[in-house]
C-alpha positions in Angstrom: 0.0 0.0 0.0 1.5 3.3 -1.1 2.2 5.9 1.6 0.6 9.3 1.2 2.8 12.4 1.0 3.4 14.4 4.2 1.1 17.2 3.0 -1.7 14.6 2.4 -1.0 13.0 5.7 -1.4 16.3 7.6 -4.6 17.0 5.7 -5.9 13.6 6.8 -5.0 14.3 10.4 -6.8 17.7 10.3 -9.6 16.1 8.4 -10.1 13.6 11.2 -10.3 16.1 14.1 -12.4 18.7 12.3 -14.4 16.0 10.6 -15.6 14.6 14.0 -16.2 18.1 15.4 -18.2 19.2 12.3 -20.2 16.0 12.2 -21.1 16.3 15.9 -22.1 20.0 15.6 -24.1 19.3 12.4 -26.0 16.5 14.0 -26.9 18.2 17.3 -30.2 19.9 16.2 -31.4 16.7 14.5 -30.9 14.3 17.5 -33.7 12.1 18.7 -35.7 12.6 15.5 -36.9 9.5 13.5 -35.4 9.1 10.1 -38.8 9.9 8.5 -38.7 13.4 10.1 -35.1 14.3 9.0 -35.1 17.0 6.3 -33.9 16.1 2.8 -30.2 16.0 2.3 -30.0 19.4 0.6 -31.6 21.0 3.7 -29.4 19.4 6.3 -27.3 22.3 7.5 -26.0 23.7 10.8 -29.3 25.7 11.0 -32.2 23.3 10.1 -34.9 24.5 7.7 -37.7 26.7 9.1 -40.3 24.8 10.9 -38.1 21.9 12.0 -38.2 21.3 15.7 -34.6 21.4 16.8 -33.2 19.2 19.6 -31.3 21.3 22.1 -33.1 24.4 21.0 -31.0 26.6 23.4 -27.8 25.6 21.7 -26.5 27.8 19.0 -25.7 26.3 15.5 -22.2 25.1 15.1 -21.8 23.9 18.6 -20.2 20.5 19.2 -21.6 18.4 22.1 -20.2 15.9 24.5 -18.8 13.8 21.7 -16.4 16.5 20.4 -15.5 17.8 23.9 -14.5 14.3 25.1 -12.5 13.7 22.0 -10.6 17.0 22.6 -10.1 16.0 26.3 -8.4 12.8 25.0 -6.2 14.6 22.5 -5.3 17.2 25.1 -4.3 14.5 27.5 -2.2 12.6 24.9 -0.3 15.7 23.9 0.3 16.8 27.5 1.4 13.4 28.8 3.0 11.9 25.7 1.3 8.6 26.3 -2.2 7.4 27.2 -2.5 8.1 31.0 -5.7 6.7 32.5 -5.7 9.1 35.5 -4.9 12.2 33.5 -7.6 11.4 30.9 -10.1 10.6 33.6 -9.4 13.9 35.4 -10.0 15.8 32.1 -13.3 14.0 31.5 -14.3 14.9 35.1 -13.2 18.5 34.4 -15.4 18.5 31.3 -18.4 17.1 33.2 -18.1 19.6 36.0 -16.6 22.7 34.4 -17.1 22.3 30.7 -13.4 21.6 29.8 -13.3 21.7 25.9 -17.0 22.2 25.7 -18.1 25.2 23.6 -18.6 28.2 25.9 -17.7 25.7 28.7 -21.3 24.6 28.6 -22.2 20.9 29.0 -25.7 20.2 27.6 -25.7 16.5 26.5 -24.4 13.8 28.8 -25.2 10.1 28.5 -26.6 8.3 31.5 -23.7 5.9 31.8 -21.1 8.6 31.4 -22.8 10.6 34.2 -22.9 7.6 36.5 -19.3 6.6 35.8 -17.8 10.1 36.3 -19.8 10.5 39.5 -18.3 7.2 40.7 -14.8 8.5 39.8 -15.4 11.7 41.7 -16.4 9.7 44.7 -13.1 7.9 44.7 -13.6 5.0 42.3 -10.7 3.6 40.4 -10.9 4.8 36.8 -10.5 1.4 35.3 -13.5 0.2 37.3 -15.9 3.1 36.8 -16.9 2.2 33.3 -18.5 -1.0 34.7 -20.9 0.9 36.9 -23.5 -0.6 34.4 -21.6 -3.8 33.4 -23.9 -4.4 30.4 -23.7 -0.9 29.1 -22.9 -0.9 25.4 -23.6 2.7 24.3 -21.3 4.5 21.9 -19.9 7.0 24.4 -16.3 5.7 24.2 -16.4 5.2 20.4 -17.4 8.8 19.8 -14.2 10.1 21.3 -11.5 7.6 20.4 -10.3 8.9 17.0 -7.6 11.3 18.3 -5.9 8.2 19.8 -5.4 6.7 16.3 -4.3 10.0 14.8 -1.7 10.6 17.5 -0.4 7.1 18.1 3.0 6.1 16.9 3.2 2.6 18.5 2.5 -0.8 17.1 -0.9 -1.9 16.1 -1.1 -4.0 19.2 -0.2 -1.0 21.4 -2.8 1.1 19.7 -5.4 -1.6 20.3 -4.4 -1.9 24.0 -4.8 1.9 24.5 -8.1 1.9 22.6 -9.3 -0.7 25.1 -8.0 1.3 28.1 -9.6 4.6 27.1 -13.0 2.9 27.3 -12.7 1.8 30.9 -13.4 5.1 32.7 -17.0 5.3 31.3 -17.8 2.3 29.0 -15.8 -0.8 30.3 -17.8 -3.5 28.6 -15.7 -5.7 26.2 -18.0 -4.9 23.3 -17.1 -1.2 23.6 -13.4 -2.1 23.7 -13.5 -4.2 20.6 -15.4 -1.6 18.6 -13.0 1.1 19.6 -10.0 -1.1 18.6 -11.4 -1.8 15.1 -12.3 1.8 14.6 -8.8 2.9 15.5 -7.2 0.4 13.1 -9.5 1.5 10.3 -8.4 5.1 10.9 -4.8 4.1 10.9 -5.2 2.3 7.6 -7.0 5.3 6.1 -4.1 7.6 7.0 -2.1 5.7 4.4 -4.8 5.1 1.8 -8.1 6.5 0.5 -9.6 3.1 -0.3 -12.0 2.3 2.4 -12.7 -1.3 1.6 -9.0 -2.1 1.7 -8.6 -0.2 4.9 -11.5 -2.1 6.5 -10.2 -5.5 5.4 -6.7 -4.8 6.6 -8.0 -3.6 9.9 -10.1 -6.7 10.4 -7.2 -9.0 9.6 -4.9 -7.1 11.9 -7.3 -7.3 14.8 -7.9 -11.0 14.2 -4.1 -11.5 14.6 -3.9 -9.3 17.7 -6.7 -11.2 19.4 -5.3 -14.6 18.5 -4.0 -15.2 22.0 -6.9 -13.3 23.7 -9.9 -15.7 23.5 -12.4 -13.4 25.2 -11.6 -10.6 22.8 -11.4 -12.9 19.8 -14.8 -14.4 20.6 -16.4 -11.0 21.1 -14.9 -9.7 17.9 -16.0 -12.6 15.8 -19.4 -13.3 17.3 -20.6 -9.8 18.2 -19.3 -7.8 15.3 -19.4 -10.8 12.8 -16.9 -9.2 10.4 -16.9 -12.2 8.1 -20.6 -12.3 7.5 -21.8 -10.9 4.1 -23.7 -7.7 4.3 -23.1 -7.3 8.0 -22.1 -3.7 7.7 -25.6 -2.2 7.9 -26.6 0.2 10.7 -29.6 2.2 11.8 -28.0 5.2 13.5 -28.8 4.0 17.0 -26.9 4.4 20.2 -25.8 0.8 20.5 -22.0 0.8 19.9 -22.1 -2.0 17.3 -24.9 -0.4 15.4 -23.1 3.0 15.4 -19.9 1.4 14.1 -21.8 -0.5 11.4 -23.6 2.7 10.4 -20.3 4.5 9.9 -18.8 1.6 7.9 -21.9 1.2 5.8 -21.7 4.9 4.8 -18.0 5.0 4.2 -18.1 2.0 1.9 -20.0 4.0 -0.8 -19.8 7.7 -0.1 -18.0 10.1 -2.4 -17.4 13.1 -0.2 -17.2 14.3 3.4 -20.4 16.2 3.1 -22.2 13.2 1.7 -21.0 11.1 4.6 -22.2 13.2 7.5 -25.5 14.0 5.8 -26.1 10.3 5.3 -25.3 9.7 8.9 -27.8 12.3 10.0 -30.4 11.0 7.6 -30.5 7.8 9.7 -32.1 9.7 12.5 -32.0 8.9 16.2 -28.4 9.5 17.6 -27.5 11.9 14.8 -24.7 13.8 16.5 -22.8 10.8 17.5 -23.3 8.8 14.3 -22.2 11.9 12.3 -19.3 12.4 14.6 -18.0 8.9 14.3 -18.7 8.8 10.5 -17.4 12.3 10.0 -14.1 11.5 11.7 -13.3 8.6 9.4 -14.6 10.6 6.4 -12.3 13.5 7.3 -9.4 11.1 7.3 -10.4 9.5 4.0 -11.1 12.7 2.1 -8.9 15.2 3.9 -9.4 18.6 5.5 -10.0 20.5 2.2 -13.0 18.3 1.4 -14.8 19.6 4.5 -17.2 22.4 3.4 -15.9 25.8 4.3 -19.3 27.1 5.2 -19.4 24.6 8.1 -15.9 25.3 9.2 -16.7 29.0 9.2 -19.6 28.6 11.7 -17.9 26.0 14.0 -18.0 27.7 17.3 -14.8 27.8 19.5 -12.8 26.7 16.4 -9.9 28.8 17.5 -9.5 26.7 20.6 -9.5 23.5 18.6 -7.1 25.0 16.2 -4.5 25.4 18.9 -4.8 21.7 19.9 -4.7 20.5 16.3 -1.6 22.7 15.6 0.1 21.1 18.6 -0.7 17.7 17.3 0.7 18.5 13.8 3.9 19.9 15.4 4.3 16.7 17.4 3.7 14.5 14.3 6.2 16.6 12.3 8.8 16.4 15.1 8.4 12.6 15.3 8.7 12.3 11.5 11.9 14.3 11.6 13.4 12.1 14.3 12.6 9.0 12.3 14.0 10.6 9.2 
């Protein structure tokens, strides 16, 4: 597989971060609506068409939600610590939950029930690696929505990336299903950084994860029987909050879509958990198509973009420095 040029690589990195933030913000006003109630594609914008009953009506257009804020908390922690640090990351999530760290206007307006319970447990002295099992069967998409920065930042082996993808789940979503979905998502993103062909990236990621899990029976079983990656036509999703469905929704869209705009609009058109489906889909679409493929009209109205810019610039500086050291 041919490597992309350094300029293309940086575009993919930026595309991933801004892709998830834009997808999240674009999806916020359409959340909780059934697919039948979503406006036609050409009318899906940061400000919905007149007469559409917006979710989170007190939230200004162009505002990312908990998805984007938690992703930036993860990126901030990685850049500050130089590694995945469970305690530091958990502290930043708690700072988001209580004080709006990395939230637009420092305002938290959309928190999942499991996340709320887990972070309350952490505040009360719970070990971060245990808090995500406050609801042991919880299989929501709250860890998947934030994990992409890990894949974009990581310079370790595939096995090390998978291990860290598992760990970042534990503070809020410890169930093994969540861990496996985050691992596969990260490997897909890593493959897309060096290719624009999604099907090839997906196939390579599946095979890599199969090998990594070869000596981990519990994870291997979960991967093969829950995600069923070898089943024909398995990659079909409905835009729901169940982590496997969310991942399948993103893959379904990325397998055929021709642009970033098309990807996030298709994600929103599924209805239901629109901000998170568009965030997770938009992150991969941003990596696939690059930053310049994200519509400028959406970037122009993304609120608090200047704050995200500083973090993204730091990420690019670190990536460039690492490339120079390897060179």
